[in-house]
C-alpha positions, 0 to 999 in steps of 0.5 A: 509565456509572457515572462521568458524568465519562467521558461526554465521553471516550466521545462523543469516541471515538464521533465518531472512528468517523464521521469519514472521513479524506481519501483520495488514490488515484491509480489512473492514475499516470504513469510520472513519478509512479512514478519520483518515488516514493521510500519508506524505509517502504513499504506494499504490496498486490498485486492479482492474478488469483485463478486464475492469480496474475498480478499486475494492479497494485501499490498502494504508499504512503509515508504514510497515505491517499496511494496509487499503484495502479501497473499491473504492465506495461511500463516500470512493472515496473523502477520497482516493482523499484527501489522495492521494493529501496530500501525499508528496511521493507515493510508489508502484509497477507499480505505474507510469505505471498503478496505478497512471494513472488509479487512477488519471483518476478515481478521476479526478486528473491532475498532 
C-alpha cells in the first residue's frame, strides 16, 4: 500500500469476506409452499443420482439466499413444470449442459 489513504477501502473489502449473509433454506417445503412460488427470474439447481441421473430434488429461488428444495416426486412434479414454464429467465450453473436437458426430459417439456 503506497497510498495510506486507501487503507479504509481495503479494510472494508476484507470485512465483506467475513460477513455471512442470512440464508433461508426450506428443505421440506409443503405442496402449498411450492404452489405459492412464482418467479419471472428463476434460479435453478438439480440434485441427481450421479450414476442413474435420476432427479432427487430441485433447488429453486427467486431472490438471493431464499431457497426451496423441492422433492422430485408426486404432486410436486406438475408444480415444478408450472414454475419452469412461467419463468422468463432461468439462472443456474451447468444449466444448459446438464440441468435443463435432464429436467425438461423428465417433465416432458420441449423448447
